KEBAVO-651890 format. One line per field, with one value per atom (N, C-alpha, C): x, y, z; residue in three letters; atom name. Coordinates in steps of 0.1 Angstrom, whole numbers, plus 2048, in hexadecimal, padded with zeros to 3 digits. Last residue first. Layout:
px <- [X|...]
py <- [Y|...]
pz <- [Z|...]
residu <- [Ala|...]
atome <- [CA|...]
% end
This chain:
px <- [8A8|8B0|8BA|894|8A0|8A9|87F|883|890|876|878|880|86F|878|882|857|862|870|849|84D|857|844|84B|84E|833|841|848|81E|826|834|80F|816|822|80D|816|81B|7F9|807|80E|7E6|7EC|7F6|7DD|7E4|7ED|7D5|7E1|7E9|7BF|7C8|7D6|7B0|7B0|7BF|7A9|7B1|7B4|799|7A9|7B0|783|78E|799|781|77F|788|780|788|781|76F|773|779|770|76A|766|78D|788|77F|793|785|782|7AA|79E|795|7BB|7B7|7AB|7BD|7B6|7B1|7CD|7BD|7B4|7E5|7DE|7CD|7EA|7EC|7E6|7E4|7DC|7DB|7FD|7EE|7E5|820|815|806|83B|82E|824|85F|852|848|87D|873|868|891|892|889|8A0|895|89A|8AD|8B2|8AA|895|8A0|8A1|879|882|891|872|86F|875|87E|881|87B|870|87F|883|854|858|867|848|84E|854|83C|83E|84B|829|836|83F|829|823|82F|81F|82A|823|812|815|820|81C|811|81A|83B|82F|825|858|853|846|869|860|857|886|87A|875|88F|88F|883|8A0|894|893|8B0|8B6|8AC|8B2|8AC|8B1|8BE|8B8|8B2|8C8|8D1|8CB|8B3|8BD|8C5|8A1|89E|8A9|8B0|8AE|8A6|8B4|8C1|8BD|898|89E|8AC|899|892|893|8A5|8A8|8A1|89A|8A7|8AA|881|883|88F|871|881|882|854|859|869|838|845|84D|813|821|82F|801|80E|813|7ED|7ED|7F7|7E8|7E5|7E7|7E2|7E6|7E2|7E5|7DD|7E3|7FB|7F1|7EA|81F|811|806|830|82C|821|838|83E|83C|838|832|837|84B|84F|843|849|841|843|85E|85B|853|85A|861|85A|861|860|866|85B|860|85A|868|863|869|872|86D|866|87C|882|87C|86D|874|87B|863|85A|85F|87B|870|868|888|88D|885|872|876|880|875|866|86B|88F|887|87C|888|894|88F|867|878|87B|851|858|864|84D|84B|84E|847|855|854|845|83B|84A|83F|847|844|831|82D|838|835|834|837|820|82A|829|822|81A|820|827|82D|821|82B|823|826|82C|838|832|81E|817|824|82C|827|824|829|834|832|80E|817|81F|80B|7FF|80A|81E|822|817|811|81E|81E|7FC|7FA|807|804|7FE|7FD|80D|81C|814|7FC|7FF|809|7FA|7F1|7F4|812|810|804|811|818|816|7ED|7FC|802|7DC|7DC|7EA|7D3|7CE|7CF|7E0|7E4|7DF|7ED|7DF|7E6|7F3|7F8|7E8|7FF|7F6|7FA|80B|80C|7FF|80C|817|816|7F5|7F6|803|7F0|7FE|7FF|7DC|7D9|7EA|7E4|7E0|7DF|7E9|7F3|7EF|7CD|7D8|7E5|7C4|7BF|7CA|7D0|7D2|7CC|7C9|7D6|7D8|7AD|7B1|7C0|7AD|7A5|7AB|7B7|7C0|7BB|7A5|7B4|7B9|787|78D|79E|775|775|77E|774|767|76C|794|78C|77E|78F|798|794|780|77D|782|790|780|780|7A6|7A8|79A|7AD|7AB|7A8|7C3|7B8|7B8|7D6|7D7|7C7|7E5|7DD|7DD|7FD|7FB|7EF|80F|805|803|822|823|81A|810|81B|815|808|80F|814|7FA|803|80C|7E5|7F4|7FE|7D1|7DC|7EA|7BD|7C1|7CF|7BA|7BC|7C3|7B4|7C0|7C2|794|7A1|7AF|790|78B|795|793|799|797|786|791|79A|76E|76F|77F|763|766|76E|75C|769|76C|74A|74B|759|73E|749|748|72A|726|732|72D|728|72A|732|729|721|751|743|732|75A|759|74D|753|74C|74E|762|753|74D|77A|779|765|77F|77F|77A|77E|773|773|794|788|77C|7AB|7A9|79C|7A4|7A2|7A3|7A2|796|799|7BB|7B5|7A8|7BF|7C1|7B6|7BA|7C8|7C7|7A2|7A4|7B2|788|795|7A1|76C|772|783|765|75A|762|77B|774|76B|786|781|77B|7A9|79C|795|7C4|7BE|7AE|7E3|7D3|7C7|7FF|7F6|7E6|816|806|7FF|835|82C|81F|83F|849|83F|83B|836|839|83F|847|843|82B|82C|834|820|82B|830|815|81E|826|7FD|806|812|7EE|7F4|803|7E5|7EF|7F5|7D3|7E2|7E9|7C6|7CE|7D4|7B3|7BD|7C5|7A9|7B1|7BB|799|7A3|7AC|789|791|79B|779|780|789|76E|776|780|76B|768|76F|779|769|763|77C|778|77F|786|775|775|79E|79A|78C|7B2|7A7|7A1|7D9|7CE|7C1|7F9|7ED|7E3|819|80B|7FD|83A|830|823|859|84B|842|87C|86F|863|8A0|891|886|8B7|8A9|8A1]
py <- [77A|770|774|78B|789|782|78A|798|798|770|770|77F|773|767|76D|77F|783|77E|76F|77C|781|75A|758|767|769|761|75D|76E|77A|775|759|761|76D|74E|744|750|761|75D|755|757|767|764|73B|740|74E|743|739|73D|751|75A|750|743|74F|753|72C|729|737|737|735|730|740|748|746|72C|72E|73A|72F|72F|734|738|72B|728|753|74F|73D|768|759|753|781|77F|772|77C|77F|77F|776|76D|76D|792|785|77B|79F|7A0|797|798|790|793|7A2|791|78A|7BB|7B6|7A5|7C1|7C2|7BC|7C9|7BE|7C2|7DA|7DD|7D3|7D6|7D4|7D6|7E4|7DE|7DF|7F6|7F0|7E8|7F4|7F6|7F0|7DE|7ED|7F8|7CA|7CE|7DB|7C5|7C9|7CF|7B9|7CA|7CF|79E|7AC|7B9|792|796|79F|796|79B|7A2|78D|797|79C|76D|76F|77D|77E|770|76E|79F|790|789|7C0|7BA|7AA|7D2|7C9|7BE|7ED|7EB|7E3|7FA|7F2|7F5|7F9|7F7|7F5|811|802|806|822|821|814|830|826|825|84F|84C|839|85F|853|84C|872|86D|860|876|881|880|860|86B|875|84D|84C|857|858|856|857|853|85E|860|833|83C|84A|830|82F|834|839|843|83E|826|830|83A|80B|80D|820|801|810|811|7F9|7FD|805|7EE|7F4|7F5|7D6|7D9|7E4|7CF|7D2|7D4|7C4|7BE|7C2|7CF|7CE|7C9|7D6|7C8|7C5|7FA|7EF|7E1|80F|80B|7FD|821|81D|818|822|828|824|80E|80F|81B|80B|806|805|825|81C|818|825|826|81F|839|82D|82F|838|83E|831|836|832|838|84C|838|834|867|864|854|885|879|870|89B|89B|88E|897|8A3|89F|88A|885|88B|89B|895|88C|8AB|8B2|8AA|896|89B|8A2|88E|889|88D|8AA|8A9|89D|8A7|8B2|8B0|88F|890|89A|887|88D|88B|86C|87A|878|853|85C|86C|83F|841|84A|853|84B|84A|854|859|84B|861|856|85D|85D|862|858|859|855|85B|868|86D|864|85C|85E|864|871|865|869|880|876|86C|896|88D|883|8A8|8AE|8A2|8A0|8A0|8A1|8A4|897|896|8C0|8B5|8A8|8C4|8C7|8C0|8BC|8B7|8B9|8C5|8BC|8B7|8D3|8D9|8D1|8BC|8C4|8CD|8B1|8AA|8B4|8C1|8BF|8BB|8BB|8C5|8C8|89C|8A0|8B4|892|898|89C|87A|887|88A|862|869|879|84D|84F|85C|854|854|857|840|83F|843|84B|84B|847|83E|847|842|82C|831|83C|824|825|830|829|820|81E|835|826|822|84F|849|83F|855|855|850|853|848|848|867|859|852|87C|87C|86C|87C|876|877|87E|873|870|899|890|882|8A3|8A5|89B|89E|898|89C|892|89B|897|881|87A|889|888|88B|887|882|895|896|868|870|87C|860|85F|865|874|879|873|868|872|877|844|853|85A|82F|835|841|81D|824|826|822|825|826|80B|816|817|7FE|7FC|80D|7E1|7EF|7F0|7CC|7CE|7DD|7CE|7C3|7C6|7E5|7E1|7D8|7E1|7EE|7EA|7D2|7D0|7D7|7E1|7D1|7CE|7F8|7F7|7E4|7F4|7F9|7F7|7EA|7E1|7E5|804|7F7|7EE|813|81A|80D|808|80B|80D|80D|800|803|828|823|817|825|82C|829|806|814|81A|7E9|7F1|800|7DF|7E5|7EE|7CF|7C6|7D0|7E1|7D9|7D2|7E7|7F0|7EA|7CE|7CF|7DD|7CC|7C1|7C7|7E2|7E3|7DA|7DF|7E7|7E8|7C8|7C3|7D1|7D0|7C7|7C6|7E0|7E9|7DD|7CB|7D3|7DD|7C1|7B9|7C2|7DA|7D1|7CA|7F2|7EA|7E1|812|803|7FE|82F|82A|81C|832|836|82E|824|827|827|82E|832|831|827|822|827|818|822|822|80A|80A|818|80C|813|812|7F5|7FB|802|7F4|7F3|7FB|7E4|7F2|7ED|7DD|7DB|7E9|7D3|7DF|7DA|7BA|7C2|7CE|798|7A9|7AE|77F|784|792|778|76E|776|785|776|771|796|79C|790|785|78D|78D|781|776|77A|79B|798|78C|79B|7A7|7A3|78A|786|792|791|788|782|7AB|7AB|79B|7A1|7AA|7A7|791|78A|794|7A2|797|793|7B5|7B9|7B1|7A0|7A6|7AA|798|796|79C|7B8|7AF|7A3|7CF|7CA|7C0|7DD|7DC|7D4|7CE|7D3|7D1|7CB|7C6|7CF|7CF|7D5|7C9|7CA|7C1|7CE|7D0|7D6|7CE|7C3|7BD|7CB|7CB|7CD|7C7|7BD|7C1|7BF|7BE|7B7|7BE]
pz <- [7E6|7E2|7D9|7ED|7F4|7F2|7DE|7DC|7E6|7E4|7D7|7D3|7FC|7FA|7EF|7FB|806|801|7EC|7E5|7EF|7FC|7EF|7EB|80F|815|808|801|807|80C|7FA|7ED|7F5|812|80A|7FD|81B|821|818|807|807|80E|811|805|801|82A|829|81B|827|831|82C|819|813|81A|829|821|816|83E|842|835|82F|835|836|80F|81B|821|7ED|7F8|804|7D9|7DB|7E6|7D6|7DF|7DF|7D4|7D1|7D9|7DE|7D8|7CE|7EA|7F3|7EB|7D3|7DE|7E7|7CC|7C4|7CE|7DF|7E0|7D5|7DA|7E6|7E3|7C2|7C1|7CE|7C7|7BF|7BF|7D5|7DA|7D3|7E3|7DB|7DE|7E0|7E5|7DB|7E7|7E0|7E7|7ED|7F2|7E4|7E2|7F0|7F5|7C0|7C9|7D8|7AE|7B3|7BA|7A8|7A7|7AA|7AC|7B8|7B7|796|79A|7A5|797|78B|790|7AB|7A9|7A0|7A5|7B2|7AD|791|790|797|79B|792|78C|7B4|7B4|7A6|7AB|7B1|7B1|7A4|7AA|7AF|799|78E|798|7AC|79E|798|7B8|7BB|7AF|7CC|7C1|7C3|7E5|7E2|7D1|7F0|7E3|7E5|80C|806|7FB|80B|80F|809|802|806|80C|7E0|7EF|7F2|7CA|7CF|7DC|7BE|7BB|7C7|7C0|7C7|7C6|7AD|7B7|7C1|795|79A|7A7|794|797|79D|790|7A1|79F|775|77D|78E|767|769|771|773|775|775|767|771|778|74D|753|75C|750|74D|751|74D|750|74A|75C|74F|753|771|769|75C|777|76B|764|793|78E|77B|791|796|791|773|77C|785|765|763|770|761|75B|75D|778|76A|76B|78E|789|778|7A7|7A1|794|7C2|7B4|7AF|7E1|7DB|7C9|7FC|7EC|7E6|81C|812|807|831|836|827|825|82E|82E|810|810|81B|805|812|813|7ED|7F6|807|7D9|7E2|7F0|7C9|7CF|7DE|7BB|7C7|7D1|7AF|7BD|7C4|79C|7A8|7B2|78E|796|7A3|782|78C|793|775|77F|78B|76D|76B|775|76D|772|76D|762|75C|75D|77C|76A|763|794|78B|780|7B8|7AE|7A2|7D7|7CD|7BE|7FB|7ED|7E0|816|80C|7FE|831|827|81B|852|843|839|870|868|85B|886|884|87A|88A|88F|88D|87A|885|88F|862|869|876|859|85B|865|85B|865|865|849|857|85D|82E|834|83F|823|82C|834|809|812|822|7FC|803|80D|7EC|7F7|803|7D8|7E4|7EC|7CA|7D0|7D8|7C5|7CF|7D5|7C4|7C0|7C9|7D3|7D3|7CF|7CC|7C3|7CB|7E0|7CF|7C6|7FD|7F7|7E7|815|80C|800|83B|82E|822|858|852|847|870|86A|860|88A|87A|877|8A4|8A0|892|8B0|8AC|8AC|8B0|8BC|8B9|894|89B|8AB|88E|885|88F|89A|89A|896|88A|899|8A1|86F|875|882|875|86E|874|878|886|883|863|872|87B|851|84F|85C|852|855|858|843|853|85A|82C|831|842|826|827|82E|824|82B|831|808|81A|826|7F9|7FD|80B|7F0|7FB|7FF|7F4|7ED|7F8|80B|802|7FB|81F|810|80E|840|836|829|84C|845|840|865|85F|854|86F|86F|862|889|879|876|8A2|89E|892|8A7|8B1|8B0|894|892|89A|896|88C|890|8A0|8A4|89E|89A|8A5|8AA|87F|880|891|882|87C|87D|88A|891|88E|876|885|88A|860|85C|86D|86B|86A|869|862|870|875|84A|84B|859|843|84A|84C|82E|834|839|822|831|836|810|81D|827|7FD|7FE|807|803|806|805|7FC|809|810|7E1|7EA|7F6|7D7|7D6|7E2|7DC|7E6|7E2|7CD|7DB|7E3|7B2|7B7|7C7|7B5|7B3|7B5|7B5|7C3|7C1|79A|7A9|7B2|788|78C|798|799|78C|790|7A4|7A6|79A|7A4|7A2|7A1|7AA|79D|79C|7B6|7BC|7AF|7C1|7B5|7B8|7DE|7CE|7C2|7F1|7ED|7DF|811|803|7FF|817|819|810|81F|812|819|82C|82F|829|828|822|822|83E|83A|831|83E|842|839|839|845|845|83A|838|83F|83E|835|832|853|846|83A|863|868|85D|855|85F|864|84D|844|84E|867|863|859|86B|877|872|856|855|860|85A|84C|84F|86D|871|862|866|871|872|852|84E|85A|85F|856|852|86F|876|86D|856|85F|868|837|846|84E|822|823|82D|825|81C|81E|835|837|82E|821|82C|82B|80D|80C|818|80E|811|810|806|803|803|814|80E|80F|80D|811|809|814|80F|813|813|816|80F|813|809|80E|826|825|81D]
residu <- [Ser|Ser|Ser|Asn|Asn|Asn|Ile|Ile|Ile|Leu|Leu|Leu|Ser|Ser|Ser|Lys|Lys|Lys|Ile|Ile|Ile|Asn|Asn|Asn|Arg|Arg|Arg|Thr|Thr|Thr|Ile|Ile|Ile|Glu|Glu|Glu|Cys|Cys|Cys|Cys|Cys|Cys|Lys|Lys|Lys|Ser|Ser|Ser|Ile|Ile|Ile|Lys|Lys|Lys|Gln|Gln|Gln|Thr|Thr|Thr|His|His|His|Asn|Asn|Asn|Leu|Leu|Leu|Thr|Thr|Thr|Asp|Asp|Asp|Asp|Asp|Asp|Leu|Leu|Leu|Leu|Leu|Leu|Val|Val|Val|Asn|Asn|Asn|Val|Val|Val|Ile|Ile|Ile|Ala|Ala|Ala|Ser|Ser|Ser|Gly|Gly|Gly|Val|Val|Val|Ile|Ile|Ile|Val|Val|Val|Gly|Gly|Gly|Asp|Asp|Asp|Ala|Ala|Ala|Gly|Gly|Gly|Gln|Gln|Gln|Val|Val|Val|Lys|Lys|Lys|Glu|Glu|Glu|Gln|Gln|Gln|Ala|Ala|Ala|Thr|Thr|Thr|Lys|Lys|Lys|Glu|Glu|Glu|Asn|Asn|Asn|Val|Val|Val|Gly|Gly|Gly|Phe|Phe|Phe|Gly|Gly|Gly|Val|Val|Val|Tyr|Tyr|Tyr|Val|Val|Val|Pro|Pro|Pro|Thr|Thr|Thr|Thr|Thr|Thr|Ser|Ser|Ser|His|His|His|Arg|Arg|Arg|Lys|Lys|Lys|Ile|Ile|Ile|Met|Met|Met|Glu|Glu|Glu|Leu|Leu|Leu|Val|Val|Val|Pro|Pro|Pro|Ala|Ala|Ala|Leu|Leu|Leu|Asp|Asp|Asp|Glu|Glu|Glu|Ser|Ser|Ser|Lys|Lys|Lys|Gly|Gly|Gly|Ser|Ser|Ser|Gly|Gly|Gly|Thr|Thr|Thr|Ile|Ile|Ile|Gly|Gly|Gly|Ala|Ala|Ala|Tyr|Tyr|Tyr|Ala|Ala|Ala|Val|Val|Val|Leu|Leu|Leu|Tyr|Tyr|Tyr|Ile|Ile|Ile|Phe|Phe|Phe|Lys|Lys|Lys|Arg|Arg|Arg|Ala|Ala|Ala|Glu|Glu|Glu|Ala|Ala|Ala|Thr|Thr|Thr|Ile|Ile|Ile|Leu|Leu|Leu|Ala|Ala|Ala|Ile|Ile|Ile|Arg|Arg|Arg|Glu|Glu|Glu|Glu|Glu|Glu|Gly|Gly|Gly|Asp|Asp|Asp|Thr|Thr|Thr|Pro|Pro|Pro|Ala|Ala|Ala|Val|Val|Val|Phe|Phe|Phe|Ser|Ser|Ser|Ile|Ile|Ile|Asn|Asn|Asn|Ala|Ala|Ala|Leu|Leu|Leu|Asn|Asn|Asn|Arg|Arg|Arg|Ser|Ser|Ser|Glu|Glu|Glu|Phe|Phe|Phe|Leu|Leu|Leu|Ser|Ser|Ser|His|His|His|Tyr|Tyr|Tyr|Gly|Gly|Gly|Lys|Lys|Lys|Ala|Ala|Ala|Glu|Glu|Glu|Glu|Glu|Glu|Tyr|Tyr|Tyr|Pro|Pro|Pro|Val|Val|Val|Asp|Asp|Asp|Pro|Pro|Pro|Ile|Ile|Ile|Ile|Ile|Ile|Leu|Leu|Leu|Gly|Gly|Gly|Asn|Asn|Asn|Val|Val|Val|Gly|Gly|Gly|Ile|Ile|Ile|Lys|Lys|Lys|Gln|Gln|Gln|Ala|Ala|Ala|Arg|Arg|Arg|Asp|Asp|Asp|Leu|Leu|Leu|Leu|Leu|Leu|Lys|Lys|Lys|Glu|Glu|Glu|Ile|Ile|Ile|Gly|Gly|Gly|Tyr|Tyr|Tyr|Gln|Gln|Gln|Tyr|Tyr|Tyr|Phe|Phe|Phe|Pro|Pro|Pro|Asn|Asn|Asn|Phe|Phe|Phe|Tyr|Tyr|Tyr|Gly|Gly|Gly|Met|Met|Met|Trp|Trp|Trp|Leu|Leu|Leu|Thr|Thr|Thr|Asp|Asp|Asp|Ile|Ile|Ile|Ser|Ser|Ser|Pro|Pro|Pro|Ala|Ala|Ala|Ile|Ile|Ile|Ala|Ala|Ala|Glu|Glu|Glu|Ser|Ser|Ser|Ile|Ile|Ile|Thr|Thr|Thr|Leu|Leu|Leu|Ile|Ile|Ile|Asp|Asp|Asp|Ala|Ala|Ala|Phe|Phe|Phe|Arg|Arg|Arg|Phe|Phe|Phe|Gly|Gly|Gly|Asn|Asn|Asn|Glu|Glu|Glu|Leu|Leu|Leu|Ser|Ser|Ser|Arg|Arg|Arg|Gly|Gly|Gly|Asn|Asn|Asn|Ala|Ala|Ala|Ala|Ala|Ala|Glu|Glu|Glu|Ile|Ile|Ile|Val|Val|Val|Pro|Pro|Pro|Gly|Gly|Gly|Asp|Asp|Asp|Ala|Ala|Ala|Val|Val|Val|Pro|Pro|Pro|Asp|Asp|Asp|Ser|Ser|Ser|Phe|Phe|Phe|Pro|Pro|Pro|Val|Val|Val|Gly|Gly|Gly|Leu|Leu|Leu|Glu|Glu|Glu|Leu|Leu|Leu|Thr|Thr|Thr|Asp|Asp|Asp|Val|Val|Val|Gly|Gly|Gly|Asn|Asn|Asn|Gln|Gln|Gln|Gly|Gly|Gly|Leu|Leu|Leu|Ala|Ala|Ala|Leu|Leu|Leu|Ala|Ala|Ala|Leu|Leu|Leu|Asp|Asp|Asp|Val|Val|Val|Thr|Thr|Thr|Phe|Phe|Phe|Asn|Asn|Asn|Lys|Lys|Lys|Asp|Asp|Asp|Pro|Pro|Pro|Tyr|Tyr|Tyr|Gly|Gly|Gly|Ala|Ala|Ala|Thr|Thr|Thr|Ile|Ile|Ile|Tyr|Tyr|Tyr|Ala|Ala|Ala|Val|Val|Val|Leu|Leu|Leu|Gln|Gln|Gln|Lys|Lys|Lys|Met|Met|Met]
atome <- [N|CA|C|N|CA|C|N|CA|C|N|CA|C|N|CA|C|N|CA|C|N|CA|C|N|CA|C|N|CA|C|N|CA|C|N|CA|C|N|CA|C|N|CA|C|N|CA|C|N|CA|C|N|CA|C|N|CA|C|N|CA|C|N|CA|C|N|CA|C|N|CA|C|N|CA|C|N|CA|C|N|CA|C|N|CA|C|N|CA|C|N|CA|C|N|CA|C|N|CA|C|N|CA|C|N|CA|C|N|CA|C|N|CA|C|N|CA|C|N|CA|C|N|CA|C|N|CA|C|N|CA|C|N|CA|C|N|CA|C|N|CA|C|N|CA|C|N|CA|C|N|CA|C|N|CA|C|N|CA|C|N|CA|C|N|CA|C|N|CA|C|N|CA|C|N|CA|C|N|CA|C|N|CA|C|N|CA|C|N|CA|C|N|CA|C|N|CA|C|N|CA|C|N|CA|C|N|CA|C|N|CA|C|N|CA|C|N|CA|C|N|CA|C|N|CA|C|N|CA|C|N|CA|C|N|CA|C|N|CA|C|N|CA|C|N|CA|C|N|CA|C|N|CA|C|N|CA|C|N|CA|C|N|CA|C|N|CA|C|N|CA|C|N|CA|C|N|CA|C|N|CA|C|N|CA|C|N|CA|C|N|CA|C|N|CA|C|N|CA|C|N|CA|C|N|CA|C|N|CA|C|N|CA|C|N|CA|C|N|CA|C|N|CA|C|N|CA|C|N|CA|C|N|CA|C|N|CA|C|N|CA|C|N|CA|C|N|CA|C|N|CA|C|N|CA|C|N|CA|C|N|CA|C|N|CA|C|N|CA|C|N|CA|C|N|CA|C|N|CA|C|N|CA|C|N|CA|C|N|CA|C|N|CA|C|N|CA|C|N|CA|C|N|CA|C|N|CA|C|N|CA|C|N|CA|C|N|CA|C|N|CA|C|N|CA|C|N|CA|C|N|CA|C|N|CA|C|N|CA|C|N|CA|C|N|CA|C|N|CA|C|N|CA|C|N|CA|C|N|CA|C|N|CA|C|N|CA|C|N|CA|C|N|CA|C|N|CA|C|N|CA|C|N|CA|C|N|CA|C|N|CA|C|N|CA|C|N|CA|C|N|CA|C|N|CA|C|N|CA|C|N|CA|C|N|CA|C|N|CA|C|N|CA|C|N|CA|C|N|CA|C|N|CA|C|N|CA|C|N|CA|C|N|CA|C|N|CA|C|N|CA|C|N|CA|C|N|CA|C|N|CA|C|N|CA|C|N|CA|C|N|CA|C|N|CA|C|N|CA|C|N|CA|C|N|CA|C|N|CA|C|N|CA|C|N|CA|C|N|CA|C|N|CA|C|N|CA|C|N|CA|C|N|CA|C|N|CA|C|N|CA|C|N|CA|C|N|CA|C|N|CA|C|N|CA|C|N|CA|C|N|CA|C|N|CA|C|N|CA|C|N|CA|C|N|CA|C|N|CA|C|N|CA|C|N|CA|C|N|CA|C|N|CA|C|N|CA|C|N|CA|C|N|CA|C|N|CA|C|N|CA|C|N|CA|C|N|CA|C|N|CA|C|N|CA|C|N|CA|C|N|CA|C|N|CA|C|N|CA|C|N|CA|C|N|CA|C|N|CA|C|N|CA|C|N|CA|C|N|CA|C|N|CA|C|N|CA|C|N|CA|C|N|CA|C|N|CA|C|N|CA|C|N|CA|C|N|CA|C|N|CA|C|N|CA|C|N|CA|C|N|CA|C|N|CA|C|N|CA|C|N|CA|C|N|CA|C|N|CA|C|N|CA|C|N|CA|C|N|CA|C|N|CA|C|N|CA|C|N|CA|C|N|CA|C|N|CA|C|N|CA|C|N|CA|C|N|CA|C|N|CA|C|N|CA|C|N|CA|C|N|CA|C|N|CA|C|N|CA|C]
% end
């Protein structure tokens, strides 16, 4: 069974909505939730997720909110925190990982920390049985892929193209997937540009997909009420889960 990871921006439109949406997604095809920590400069994200980050911060999101939300959802759905290094560093990495372990969050996704820097925190994650998700780009050579994937846990995040999330570009991922599989037995999930139109193509040769902008775009639709937003997001995830397994 191919796996589906769904990204949502925490705190938008509000904390209670985030909890309701996360729990609903867990019942509608989502295997792992990527809970996004709003940040003012989300460099790896496109305009959709950047807008949701901005709105959440404007609505008063505080880092403590990610802990409250996670306490409500982590017992029910496999949860990862996705965020940029600055807020995690300001909170304190060891303190953060201790809280994650206590709450039941299973790891972090930090797109602005390269492998060489992430390696310095490896023992902190390992000692708490938490994953620090490894990124591979289609521009990485085999030697670097072997290095990055050697200690990968949970899954390897294969960036579908060089660029930002949501731009919908397309690249032939078969060569890089073959290289990853030669060096690691860790599952490989493809992210960036995954939606109902592209999911079947992008999952070829991979073990799952990561969808973000397609869901967050619904959250930004002010013509929908909360119930309608949740219903539409769940329809998207059900469809994608079906498509990647058909």
